[in-house]
VOLUMVEX-124810 format. One line per 10 residues: their letters; for each residue x, y, z of N, C-alpha, C, CB. Coordinates in steps of 0.2 Angstrom, whole numbers, plus 5000, padded with zeros to 4 digits. Each point is the difference from the previous one (the first is absolute). Last residue first. Glycine has a CB too. Example, Ala and Ser with C-alpha at 12.3 -4.5 7.8 and 13.67 -1.06 7.14 Angstrom:
<pts>
SA	5064,4989,5035,5004,5006,5001,4996,5005,5003,5006,4997,4990 | 4996,4975,5010,4996,5006,5000,5004,5006,5000,4991,4994,5006
</pts>
This chain:
<pts>
IVGKQLRRIR	4972,5015,5142,4994,4999,4995,5001,5004,4994,4992,4998,5010 | 5024,4991,5011,4999,5005,4995,4994,4999,4996,5013,5002,5000 | 4998,4985,5019,4994,5004,5001,4999,5005,4995,5000,4997,5012 | 5018,4987,4990,5001,5007,5003,4994,5003,5001,5011,5000,4994 | 4988,4979,4996,5004,4999,5007,5001,5007,5003,5006,4989,4995 | 4984,5010,4983,4996,4998,5006,5003,4999,5006,4994,4994,4992 | 5019,5012,4990,4996,5006,5002,4995,4997,5005,5001,5005,4988 | 5014,4979,5003,5003,5005,5004,4996,5006,5002,5010,4997,4994 | 4982,4986,4992,5001,4998,5006,5003,5005,5005,5001,4988,4995 | 4997,5017,4982,4993,5000,5003,5001,4997,5008,4995,4998,4988
DELPPHTSFL	5024,5002,4998,4998,5007,5002,4993,5000,5004,5007,5005,4990 | 5001,4975,5001,5005,5002,5006,4998,5007,5002,5009,4993,4996 | 4981,4997,4985,4997,4998,5006,5004,5002,5006,4996,4990,4994 | 5002,5025,4984,5004,4994,5002,4997,4998,5007,5010,5003,4994 | 4973,5010,4991,5006,5002,5003,5004,4993,5002,4996,5011,5004 | 4986,4991,4975,5000,4999,5007,5007,5002,5003,4992,4990,4999 | 5002,5013,4978,4994,5001,5003,5000,4999,5008,4994,4997,4989 | 5026,5009,4992,4998,4995,5005,4993,5003,5003,5012,4997,5003 | 5003,5013,4980,4994,4997,4998,4997,4995,5005,5004,5001,4989 | 5017,5011,5014,4995,5005,4999,4993,4997,4998,5009,5008,4996
ALFGSKNSIK	5011,4979,5007,4997,5002,5006,4994,5005,4999,5011,4997,5006 | 5005,4997,4976,4994,4996,5001,4996,5001,5006,5006,4992,4993 | 5015,5020,5003,4994,5002,4996,4994,4996,5001,5008,5004,4992 | 5010,4996,5028,5000,4999,4993,4994,5002,4997,5007,4991,5001 | 4994,4999,5024,5003,5005,4997,5000,4999,4992,5008,5002,5010 | 4982,4984,5006,5001,5005,5005,5003,5006,4996,5002,4992,5009 | 4980,4989,4981,5007,5002,5001,5001,5006,5004,5003,4995,4989 | 4976,4992,5005,5002,5004,5006,5008,5000,5001,4989,4996,5005 | 4988,4998,4977,5007,5000,5000,5002,5004,5006,5001,4999,4988 | 4979,4989,5000,5000,5003,5007,5007,5000,5002,4989,4995,5003
MSALSPSQSN	5003,4997,4976,4999,5007,5000,5000,5003,5008,4994,4999,4989 | 5008,4976,5009,4996,5003,4994,4998,5007,5002,4996,4989,4997 | 5016,4994,5017,5004,5003,4995,4996,5005,4996,5008,4991,5000 | 4984,4994,5017,5005,5004,5003,5004,5004,4996,5001,4991,5007 | 4981,4995,4986,4997,5006,5004,5006,5003,5004,4989,4994,5001 | 5017,4988,4984,4997,5006,4997,4998,5005,5004,4997,4993,4991 | 5020,4987,5011,4995,5002,5004,4997,5007,4998,5006,4995,5009 | 5013,4992,4982,4995,4995,5000,4994,5002,5005,5008,4991,4998 | 5012,5022,5000,4998,4999,4993,4995,4995,4999,5011,5002,4997 | 4998,5004,5024,4995,5004,4998,4998,4999,4993,5004,5008,5008
DVQETTRSLK	5004,4976,5012,5003,5002,4993,4995,5004,4997,5007,4989,4999 | 4996,5009,5028,4996,4998,4994,5004,5002,4994,4990,5002,5006 | 5017,5002,5017,5000,4993,4999,4997,4998,4993,5001,4998,5012 | 4998,5024,4998,5007,4998,4999,5001,4993,4998,5003,5009,5009 | 4976,4999,4996,5002,5002,4993,5007,4999,4999,4991,5009,5000 | 4999,4986,5022,4998,4996,4994,5003,5002,4994,4989,4997,5006 | 5015,5016,5013,5003,4994,5000,4999,4995,4994,5000,5001,5013 | 4988,5019,4989,5007,5002,4998,5004,4993,5001,4998,5012,5004 | 4979,4987,5002,5001,5001,4993,5007,5001,4998,4989,5005,5000 | 5006,4994,5023,4999,4994,4997,5001,5000,4992,4992,4997,5010
ELAAIMKHPG	5008,5023,5002,5007,4996,5001,4999,4993,4997,5002,5007,5011 | 4979,5007,4989,5005,5002,4995,5006,4997,5001,4995,5011,5000 | 4988,4983,5015,4998,4998,4993,5005,5003,4995,4988,5000,5003 | 5015,5006,5019,5001,4993,5000,4999,4998,4993,4997,4998,5012 | 4997,5024,4994,5008,4999,4999,5001,4993,4999,5002,5010,5007 | 4976,4995,4997,5002,5003,4994,5007,4999,4999,4991,5008,5001 | 5001,4986,5020,4998,4995,4995,5002,5002,4993,4990,4997,5007 | 5015,5017,5011,5004,4994,5000,4998,4995,4995,5002,5002,5012 | 4986,5018,4992,5006,5001,4996,5004,4994,5000,5000,5012,5004 | 4973,4988,4996,5005,5000,5005,5007,5001,4997,4993,4993,5008
ALRAGGADAH	4985,5007,4982,5002,4993,5002,5005,5000,5006,4997,4996,4988 | 4994,5025,5002,4994,4995,5000,5002,4993,5004,4995,5006,4989 | 5021,5012,5007,4995,5002,5004,4994,4995,5001,5003,5012,4997 | 5015,4983,4988,5002,5000,5007,4995,5003,5005,5012,5002,4995 | 4983,4999,4982,5000,4993,5002,5003,4999,5007,5002,4997,4988 | 4998,5024,5002,4994,4998,5002,4999,4993,5002,4996,5008,4992 | 5025,5000,5001,4998,5003,5006,4993,4999,5002,5008,5009,4998 | 4999,4983,4981,5004,4996,5006,4998,5003,5007,5010,4998,4992 | 4982,5013,4989,4996,4994,5001,5004,4996,5005,4996,5000,4988 | 5014,5020,5005,4994,5001,5004,4996,4994,5002,4999,5011,4995
YERYRSFAAV	5020,4987,4991,5002,5002,5007,4994,5001,5004,5011,5005,4996 | 4985,4992,4981,5002,4994,5004,5002,5001,5007,5003,4995,4989 | 4992,5023,4997,4994,4997,5002,5002,4993,5004,4993,5006,4990 | 5024,5006,4999,4998,5004,5005,4994,4997,5004,5004,5010,4994 | 5004,4980,4986,5005,4999,5006,4998,5003,5006,5009,4998,4992 | 4979,5007,4988,4998,4994,5002,5005,4998,5006,4996,4996,4989 | 5009,5023,5000,4994,5001,5004,4997,4994,5003,4997,5010,4993 | 5021,4989,4992,5002,5004,5006,4994,5001,5004,5009,5006,4994 | 4987,4984,4985,5004,4996,5005,5002,5003,5006,5004,4994,4990 | 4986,5019,4993,4995,4995,5003,5003,4996,5005,4993,5000,4990
VISGLLTFVI	5021,5014,4998,4996,5004,5004,4995,4995,5004,5001,5011,4993 | 5012,4980,4990,5004,5002,5006,4996,5004,5005,5010,5000,4992 | 4980,4995,4987,5001,4994,5004,5004,5001,5007,4998,4993,4989 | 5001,5024,4994,4994,5000,5004,5000,4994,5005,4994,5006,4991 | 5023,4996,4993,5001,5005,5005,4994,5000,5005,5007,5007,4992 | 4991,4979,4989,5006,4997,5005,5001,5005,5006,5005,4994,4990 | 4980,5013,4992,4997,4994,5004,5005,4997,5005,4993,4997,4990 | 5014,5020,4995,4997,5003,5006,4996,4994,5004,4998,5011,4993 | 5015,4982,4988,5004,5004,5004,4996,5002,5006,5008,5004,4991 | 4980,4986,4992,5004,4995,5003,5004,5004,5006,5001,4993,4989
DFVITLVMNL	4987,5020,4996,4995,4996,5004,5004,4996,5005,4991,5001,4991 | 5021,5011,4992,4999,5004,5007,4995,4996,5004,5003,5011,4994 | 5001,4979,4985,5006,5001,5004,4999,5003,5007,5007,5000,4989 | 4975,5000,4995,5002,4993,5003,5006,5000,5004,4994,4995,4990 | 5001,5025,4999,4995,4999,5005,5001,4993,5003,4992,5007,4994 | 5022,4999,4988,5002,5003,5006,4995,4999,5005,5006,5008,4993 | 4988,4983,4986,5006,4997,5003,5002,5003,5006,5004,4997,4989 | 4979,5014,5000,4998,4993,5002,5005,4996,5003,4991,5000,4991 | 5014,5021,4999,4996,5001,5006,4998,4994,5003,4996,5011,4995 | 5015,4988,4984,5005,5002,5005,4996,5001,5007,5007,5005,4992
IYPFGAGEDD	4980,4991,4989,5004,4994,5001,5004,5001,5006,5000,4996,4988 | 4989,5023,5004,4995,4995,5002,5004,4994,5003,4991,5004,4992 | 5021,5013,4996,4998,5002,5007,4995,4995,5003,5002,5012,4997 | 5005,4984,4980,5005,4999,5005,4998,5002,5007,5008,5002,4991 | 4979,4998,4988,4999,4995,5005,5005,5000,5005,4995,4994,4991 | 5006,5021,4990,4994,5002,5004,4999,4995,5006,4995,5005,4990 | 5030,4999,5000,4993,4999,4997,4995,5001,5005,5005,4992,4993 | 5018,5013,5010,5000,4993,4999,4993,4998,4998,5008,4998,5009 | 5009,5023,4998,4995,4999,4995,5000,4993,4998,5002,5011,4995 | 5004,5004,5028,5002,4994,4996,4995,4999,4994,5006,4995,5010
SKSMATSIAF	4993,5021,5008,5007,5001,4998,5002,4994,4995,5003,5007,5011 | 4975,4995,5000,5002,5007,4997,5006,5000,4997,4993,5005,5008 | 5001,4976,5004,4997,5000,4993,5001,5007,4997,4991,4991,5004 | 5017,5005,5018,5004,4996,4995,4997,5001,4993,5004,4992,5009 | 4984,5017,5010,5006,5003,4999,5004,4997,4994,5000,5003,5012 | 4980,4986,4994,4999,5007,4997,5006,5003,4999,4989,5001,5005 | 5013,4980,5007,4998,4998,4993,4999,5006,4996,4995,4989,5004 | 5009,5013,5020,5006,4998,4996,4998,4999,4993,5005,4995,5010 | 4977,5010,5004,5005,5006,5000,5006,4998,4995,4996,5004,5012 | 4988,4979,4993,4997,5005,4995,5005,5006,4999,4988,4997,5004
AVIRSLFMVF	5017,4986,5012,5001,4998,4993,4997,5005,4995,4999,4988,5005 | 4998,5017,5018,5007,5000,4998,5001,4998,4993,5004,4998,5012 | 4975,5001,4997,5002,5007,5000,5007,5000,4997,4992,5003,5010 | 4999,4976,4994,4997,5003,4994,5002,5007,4999,4991,4992,5001 | 5015,4996,5019,5004,4997,4994,4997,5003,4993,5001,4990,5007 | 4989,5017,5014,5007,5003,4999,5003,4997,4994,5001,5002,5012 | 4978,4989,4994,4999,5008,4998,5007,5002,4999,4990,5002,5007 | 5008,4976,5000,4997,5001,4993,5000,5007,4998,4993,4990,5002 | 5014,5005,5020,5005,4997,4995,4997,5001,4993,5003,4991,5009 | 4984,5016,5009,5006,5005,4998,5005,4997,4996,4998,5005,5011
ANVVGQLLTM	4983,4982,4996,4998,5006,4996,5006,5004,4998,4989,5000,5006 | 5014,4981,5008,4999,4998,4993,4998,5006,4996,4996,4989,5004 | 5008,5015,5019,5006,4998,4996,4999,4998,4993,5005,4997,5010 | 4976,5007,5004,5004,5006,4999,5006,4999,4996,4996,5005,5011 | 4993,4976,4996,4996,5003,4995,5003,5007,4998,4990,4995,5005 | 5019,4992,5012,5002,4997,4994,4996,5004,4994,5002,4989,5006 | 4993,5017,5017,5007,5002,4998,5002,4997,4993,5003,5001,5012 | 4977,4993,4997,4999,5007,4998,5007,5002,4998,4991,5002,5008 | 5008,4976,5000,4997,5001,4994,4999,5007,4997,4994,4990,5003 | 5015,5005,5019,5005,4998,4994,4997,5001,4994,5006,4992,5008
TVMDGNAIHS	4979,5012,5010,5006,5005,5000,5005,4998,4994,4998,5002,5012 | 4985,4982,4993,4997,5006,4996,5006,5005,5000,4988,4998,5004 | 5018,4983,5008,4998,4998,4993,4998,5006,4996,4997,4989,5004 | 5007,5014,5019,5006,5000,4996,4999,4998,4993,5007,4997,5010 | 4980,5007,5012,4998,5002,4993,5005,5000,4995,4992,5007,5005 | 5008,4987,5020,5003,5006,4997,4998,5002,4993,5010,4997,5007 | 4983,4983,5003,4997,5005,5004,5003,5007,4998,4999,4992,5009 | 5009,4988,4980,4993,5002,4998,4997,5006,5004,4999,4987,4998 | 5023,5005,5007,5000,5003,4993,4993,5002,4998,5010,4993,4997 | 4993,4996,5023,5002,5007,5001,5000,5003,4993,5007,4998,5010
VEHGLVGEVE	4990,4979,4992,4994,5004,5002,5001,5007,5000,4996,4990,5007 | 5023,4996,4989,4995,5000,4994,4994,5004,5002,5005,4989,4996 | 5011,5008,5021,5003,5004,4995,4995,5001,4994,5011,4996,5004 | 4983,4989,5014,4999,5007,5002,5003,5005,4995,5001,4996,5011 | 5002,4981,4985,4993,5002,4999,4999,5007,5002,4996,4988,5002 | 5025,5003,5003,4999,5000,4992,4993,5003,4999,5008,4990,4998 | 4997,5005,5024,5004,5006,4998,4999,5001,4993,5008,4998,5009 | 4983,4982,4999,4996,5006,5002,5003,5007,4999,4996,4993,5009 | 5016,4986,4987,4994,5001,4995,4996,5006,5002,5000,4988,4998 | 5017,5007,5017,5003,5002,4994,4995,5001,4994,5011,4995,5003
NSDMASLLGT	4983,4995,5018,5001,5007,5001,5003,5003,4993,5003,4997,5012 | 4992,4980,4988,4994,5004,5001,5002,5007,5001,4994,4990,5004 | 5025,4996,4983,4995,4999,5006,4995,5005,5000,5010,4995,5007 | 5003,4997,4970,4999,5005,5006,4996,4997,5005,5002,5009,4992 | 5002,4979,4988,5006,5002,5002,5000,5005,5006,5004,4999,4988 | 4977,4992,5001,5003,4994,5002,5007,5002,5003,4995,4993,4992 | 4990,5023,4998,4997,4997,5006,5004,4994,5003,4989,5003,4995 | 5018,5008,4985,5001,5004,5006,4997,4997,5006,4999,5010,4992 | 4999,4979,4987,5007,5000,5003,5001,5004,5006,5003,4998,4988 | 4976,5001,5000,5001,4995,5005,5007,4999,5002,4991,4994,4994
SVAVLSSSRT	5000,5030,5000,5002,4994,4997,5000,4995,5005,5006,5006,4991 | 4977,5016,5009,5007,4997,5002,5001,4994,4997,4999,5005,5011 | 4984,5019,4987,5002,4993,4998,5007,4998,5003,4993,5001,4989 | 4984,5018,5012,5007,4998,5003,5001,4993,4998,5000,5009,5010 | 4983,5012,4981,5001,4993,5001,5008,5000,5003,4992,4996,4990 | 4984,5022,5005,5007,4999,5001,5002,4992,5001,5002,5012,5004 | 4979,5008,4995,5000,4995,4995,5008,4997,4999,4989,5005,4994 | 5005,5014,5020,4994,4995,5001,5000,4995,4995,4994,5009,5005 | 5023,5007,4994,5000,4997,5007,4994,4996,5001,5006,5010,5004 | 5001,4992,4971,4998,5005,5005,5001,4996,5007,4992,5006,4993
PGTAFANIEQ	5014,4984,4986,4999,5007,4997,4998,5005,5006,4996,4995,4990 | 5021,4982,5011,4993,5002,5000,4999,5007,4999,4998,4991,5008 | 5022,4992,5004,4998,5003,4994,4992,5002,5000,5009,4993,4994 | 5016,4996,5020,4993,5003,5000,4998,5003,4994,5002,5002,5012 | 5016,4977,4996,4999,5006,4997,4993,5002,5002,5008,4998,4991 | 5015,4983,5014,4993,5003,5001,4999,5006,4997,5000,4994,5011 | 5019,4984,4991,4997,5006,4997,4993,5001,5003,5007,4998,4990 | 5015,4984,5008,4997,5003,5005,4998,5007,4998,5007,4994,5008 | 4994,4983,4977,5003,5006,5002,4997,5003,5006,5003,5002,4988 | 4990,4978,5000,5005,4999,5005,5003,5006,5003,5002,4989,4995
SEYIAVEPMT	4972,5007,4996,5007,5003,4998,5005,4998,5005,4995,5009,4993 | 4977,4992,5002,5005,4995,5000,5006,5003,4997,4992,4991,4999 | 4989,5024,5014,5001,4997,4993,5006,4995,5001,4996,5010,4994 | 4982,5004,5020,5007,4996,5001,5001,4998,4993,4998,4996,5012 | 4986,5024,5000,5001,4995,4996,5007,4997,5001,4992,5006,4991 | 4986,5012,5018,5007,4997,5002,5001,4994,4995,4999,5004,5012 | 4986,5021,4989,5000,4993,4998,5007,4998,5002,4992,5001,4990 | 5000,5020,5023,5003,4998,4994,4999,4992,4999,5008,5009,5001 | 4975,5008,5013,5006,4995,5001,5002,4998,4993,4996,4996,5011 | 4992,5027,4998,4999,4994,4996,5006,4996,5000,4992,5007,4992
TLGAQRSLRH	5009,5012,5020,4993,4998,5002,4998,4994,4996,4997,5012,5003 | 5028,4998,5007,4996,4998,4994,4993,4998,5002,5011,4997,4994 | 5008,5011,5020,4994,5004,4999,4996,4998,4994,5007,5009,5005 | 5013,4980,5006,5002,5006,4996,4994,5004,4998,5009,4992,4996 | 4987,4989,5018,5005,5005,5003,5002,5006,4996,5004,4990,5007 | 4983,4993,4983,4996,5004,5005,5004,5005,5004,4992,4990,5000 | 5019,4995,4986,4997,5004,4996,4995,5005,5004,5000,4992,4991 | 5012,4990,5019,5005,5005,4998,4996,5006,4996,5010,4992,5000 | 4978,4988,5005,5001,5004,5006,5005,5006,4999,4999,4989,5006 | 4996,4996,4976,4994,5004,5002,5001,5004,5006,4993,4992,4994
VTQVLQGEAG	5024,4993,4998,4999,5006,4996,4995,5004,5002,5004,4993,4991 | 4999,4988,5021,5005,5005,5001,5000,5006,4996,5007,4990,5003 | 4977,4992,4994,4999,5003,5007,5005,5006,5001,4995,4989,5004 | 5008,4996,4977,4995,5005,4999,4998,5004,5007,4995,4992,4991 | 5021,4991,5010,5002,5005,4996,4995,5005,4999,5008,4992,4994 | 4986,4989,5018,5005,5004,5004,5002,5006,4996,5004,4990,5007 | 4984,4994,4982,4996,5003,5004,5004,5005,5004,4992,4991,5001 | 5019,4994,4986,4997,5005,4996,4995,5004,5004,5001,4992,4990 | 5010,4990,5021,5005,5005,4998,4997,5006,4996,5009,4991,5000 | 4972,4995,5011,5007,4999,5000,5005,5006,4998,4997,4988,4997
SANKPDIVKL	4979,5014,4993,5002,4997,5006,5008,4998,5000,4988,4995,5001 | 4989,5019,4984,5007,4999,5002,5001,4997,5006,5003,5010,4993 | 4976,4997,4996,5002,4993,5000,5007,4998,5002,4991,4999,4992 | 5000,5024,5006,4994,4996,5004,5002,4992,5000,4992,5009,4996 | 5022,5007,4992,5001,5001,5007,4994,4996,5004,5004,5012,4998 | 5009,4983,4979,4993,5002,5002,5000,5000,5007,4995,4994,4991 | 5026,5009,4992,4997,4996,5005,4994,5003,5002,5011,4997,5004 | 5003,5002,4972,4997,5004,5005,4997,4996,5005,4998,5009,4991 | 5022,4986,4992,4994,4997,5003,4998,5005,5005,5005,4988,4998 | 5010,5016,4979,4999,5001,5007,4994,4996,5002,5004,5012,4999
GMAWKAMVKS	5011,4991,4980,4996,4994,5002,4999,5001,5008,5005,4993,4991 | 5006,5023,4994,5004,4997,5005,4996,4994,5003,5006,5010,5002 | 4985,5004,4980,5007,4999,4998,5004,4996,5005,5000,5011,4995 | 4977,4995,5009,5001,4996,4994,5007,4998,4999,4990,5006,4995 | 5004,5009,5023,4997,4993,5001,5001,4995,4994,4992,5006,5007 | 5015,5017,4991,5005,4996,5005,4997,4993,5001,5003,5011,5005 | 4984,5004,4981,5006,4997,4997,5005,4997,5005,4999,5009,4992 | 4982,5001,5017,4998,4995,4995,5006,4997,4997,4989,5005,4998 | 5014,5013,5015,4998,4995,5004,4999,4994,4996,4996,5007,5009 | 5009,5013,4980,5006,4998,5004,4998,4993,5004,5004,5012,5000
LALSIFAGIF	4983,5004,4985,5001,4993,4998,5005,4997,5004,4997,5003,4989 | 4998,5020,5014,4994,4997,5000,5000,4992,4999,4995,5011,4996 | 5025,5003,5001,4998,5000,5007,4993,4996,5001,5006,5011,5002 | 5002,4994,4976,5004,4995,5004,4998,4999,5007,5010,5004,4992 | 4979,5012,4996,4998,4994,4998,5004,4994,5003,4997,5006,4989 | 5009,5016,5015,4994,4998,5004,4997,4994,4998,4998,5012,5003 | 5021,4998,4985,5002,4998,5007,4994,4997,5004,5009,5009,5000 | 4987,4999,4978,5004,4994,5000,5002,4998,5007,5004,5003,4989 | 4985,5018,5009,4995,4994,4998,5004,4993,5000,4993,5008,4993 | 5019,5012,5011,4996,4998,5005,4996,4995,4999,5000,5011,5004
GWLLCFILLN	5014,4997,4978,5004,4998,5006,4996,4998,5006,5008,5008,4997 | 4981,5001,4984,5003,4994,4998,5004,4997,5006,5001,5004,4988 | 4989,5017,5014,4995,4995,4999,5003,4993,4999,4992,5009,4996 | 5023,5010,5004,4997,4999,5007,4995,4994,5000,5002,5012,5003 | 5006,4995,4976,5005,4997,5004,4998,4998,5007,5009,5006,4994 | 4977,5008,4992,5001,4993,4998,5004,4996,5004,4998,5004,4988 | 5001,5019,5016,4994,4996,5002,5000,4993,4998,4994,5011,4999 | 5024,5003,4994,5000,4998,5008,4994,4997,5002,5007,5010,5001 | 4994,4996,4976,5005,4995,5002,5000,4998,5007,5007,5004,4990 | 4980,5014,5002,4997,4994,4998,5005,4994,5002,4994,5006,4991
TINLGYGAGS	5013,5016,5014,4994,4998,5004,4998,4993,4998,4997,5012,5001 | 5020,4998,4986,5003,4997,5007,4994,4998,5004,5009,5008,4999 | 4995,4993,4975,4995,5002,5004,5001,4998,5007,4992,5000,4990 | 5024,5004,4988,4999,4996,5006,4995,5003,5004,5012,4995,4999 | 4990,5006,4974,5004,5002,5005,5000,4995,5006,4999,5012,4996 | 4989,4996,4978,5004,4995,5003,5005,5003,5006,4999,4993,4989 | 4981,5022,5007,5002,4995,4995,5004,4995,5004,5000,5008,4991 | 4990,5010,5020,5004,5004,4994,5002,4994,4995,5004,5009,5008 | 4985,4985,5013,4995,5005,4996,5004,5003,4994,4994,5002,5010 | 5015,4975,4997,4999,5005,5004,4995,5005,4996,5011,4999,5006
KEIYSMVGLV	4997,4974,4995,4997,5005,4996,4998,5006,5004,4997,4992,4991 | 5012,4986,5017,5005,5005,4998,4998,5006,4995,5008,4990,5001 | 4978,4992,5007,5002,5003,5006,5005,5006,4998,4998,4989,5007 | 4995,4996,4976,4994,5004,5002,5002,5005,5006,4992,4991,4996 | 5023,4993,4996,5000,5005,4995,4994,5005,5002,5005,4993,4991 | 4998,4987,5022,5005,5005,5001,5000,5006,4995,5007,4991,5005 | 4979,4990,4992,4998,5004,5006,5005,5005,5002,4995,4990,5004 | 5003,4994,4977,5000,5007,4999,4998,5004,5006,4997,4997,4989 | 5008,4978,5006,4993,5002,5001,4999,5008,4999,4998,4990,5008 | 5024,5001,4991,4996,4997,4995,4993,5002,5000,5008,4990,5000
QLIISITAVV	5006,5017,5018,5002,5004,4993,4996,4997,4995,5011,5002,5004 | 4987,4988,5017,4997,5007,5000,5001,5003,4994,5002,5001,5012 | 5007,4978,4990,4993,5000,5000,4997,5007,4999,5000,4988,5006 | 5023,5010,4998,4999,4998,4993,4992,5000,4999,5011,4993,5000 | 4997,5010,5022,5002,5006,4996,4998,4999,4993,5009,5003,5007 | 4988,4979,5009,4996,5006,5001,5001,5005,4995,4999,4997,5012 | 5016,4986,4987,4994,4997,4998,4994,5006,5001,5003,4988,5003 | 5019,5015,5006,5000,5000,4992,4993,4999,4997,5013,4996,5001 | 4990,5002,5023,5000,5007,4997,5000,5001,4993,5005,5003,5010 | 4997,4975,5000,4994,5003,5001,4999,5007,4998,5000,4994,5010
LINTIIFLII	5020,4994,4987,4995,4997,4996,4993,5004,5001,5006,4989,5000 | 5013,5017,5013,5001,5001,4993,4994,4998,4996,5013,5000,5001 | 4988,4994,5021,4998,5007,4999,5001,5002,4993,5003,5002,5012 | 5004,4976,4993,4993,5001,5001,4997,5007,4999,5001,4990,5008 | 5023,5006,4993,4997,4998,4994,4992,5000,5000,5010,4993,4998 | 5002,5013,5021,5001,5005,4995,4997,4998,4994,5010,5003,5005 | 4989,4982,5013,4996,5005,5001,5001,5006,4995,5001,4997,5012 | 5013,4984,4987,4993,4998,4998,4995,5006,5001,5003,4988,5003 | 5019,5015,5004,5000,5000,4993,4993,4998,4998,5012,4997,4999 | 4992,5003,5024,5000,5007,4997,4999,5000,4992,5007,5004,5010
RKMTVGPTKK	4996,4975,5001,4993,5003,5001,5000,5007,4998,4999,4993,5010 | 5021,4996,4988,4996,4997,4996,4993,5003,5001,5006,4989,5000 | 5010,5018,5015,5001,5002,4993,4996,4998,4995,5012,5001,5003 | 4987,4990,5019,4998,5007,5000,5001,5003,4993,5003,5001,5012 | 5006,4977,4992,4993,5000,4999,4997,5007,5000,5000,4989,5006 | 5023,5010,4997,4998,4997,4994,4993,5000,4999,5010,4993,5001 | 4998,5015,5020,5002,5004,4994,4998,4997,4993,5009,5005,5007 | 4983,4994,5019,5001,4995,4995,5001,5003,4993,4992,4992,5006 | 5004,5014,5022,5004,5002,4994,5000,4994,4996,5007,5009,5006 | 4972,4990,5008,5007,5002,5002,5003,5002,4993,5000,4993,5010
NGYLYHLVPE	4973,5010,4991,5005,4995,5001,5007,5003,5002,4994,4993,4991 | 4981,5014,5018,5004,5000,4993,5006,4996,5001,4996,5012,4997 | 4978,4988,5016,5007,5001,5000,5003,5001,4993,5000,4994,5010 | 4976,5004,4997,5003,5001,5006,5007,5002,4999,4993,4992,5005 | 4988,5014,4976,5003,4994,5003,5004,5002,5007,5001,4995,4988 | 4978,5015,4996,5005,5002,5005,5003,4994,5003,4995,5011,5002 | 4992,4997,4975,5001,4994,5004,5006,5001,5005,4996,4993,4990 | 4996,5024,4995,4994,4998,5004,5001,4993,5003,4993,5007,4993 | 5024,5004,4993,4998,5005,5005,4994,4998,5004,5004,5008,4993 | 5003,4977,4989,5005,5000,5006,4998,5006,5005,5009,4996,4993
IAM	4982,4998,4984,4996,4998,5006,5004,5001,5006,4994,4992,4993 | 5010,5023,4984,5001,4994,5003,4996,4999,5006,5011,5000,4996 | 4992,5016,4983,4994,4999,5005,5001,4993,5003,4993,5008,4993
</pts>
């Protein structure tokens, strides 16, 4: 249940094999710890034994298990969504601009976001924030279209001209107008539910089959089932992440097209080209927002985990007018 699905950034990083591998390893370790902790807690509290009791005795009550997994998956995802804006403000030290007192560059930033938001059909204007960072970055977050936030880094504002900034803001406003935060949360909830459901179904089937042909004592099926559950939690979580990342890439193309409609194609293309030139000059090992789980390798296994398409592909699609 990561915050990534509800923090929609503008870009992903270039090919950085060393950094990418470190991030994937960290991602895997984090998932191992999370699913292991959840599985152990559920077993210790006896939750899973209750779910596994069928009317005929010990077995697998599919209905109970499915209901539990759906509740667990969606509750976790929507808690993440509900807290997304608050967590972003806290974690990144955002300075929210007061529209009533904004002037100069800050006033212009707020006016641009609000103008683009009205063009996109939003009736409630997003909060606008700035945070201190040399990195060229921007993101949109929030639980609903009427409770959203657009944030940009000081590095972006200093590196881009007004047209490029407007292209960036158009992209982020499009994420909000398209309801991408809620859409990605729903998808993450479904994935979370099926990961938990399928891992327990498969683990139960294997442990039951092995216990019938192996005389290891009464505790053997229980221990084997718990170990297999953790293993399949990890495997299915990784497979589910591939599905979520693929849909995220699809949504990024649509946000680019939306940014082009709101700000103008030339501004959206100029913003992406500036990012492309900048990332070629940046040491991504020192640039977390370029490297942290926004992998955009053009080929290979790691490309499956990319939440953003390569910048070159995004520029090419805009130049050809492909949405």
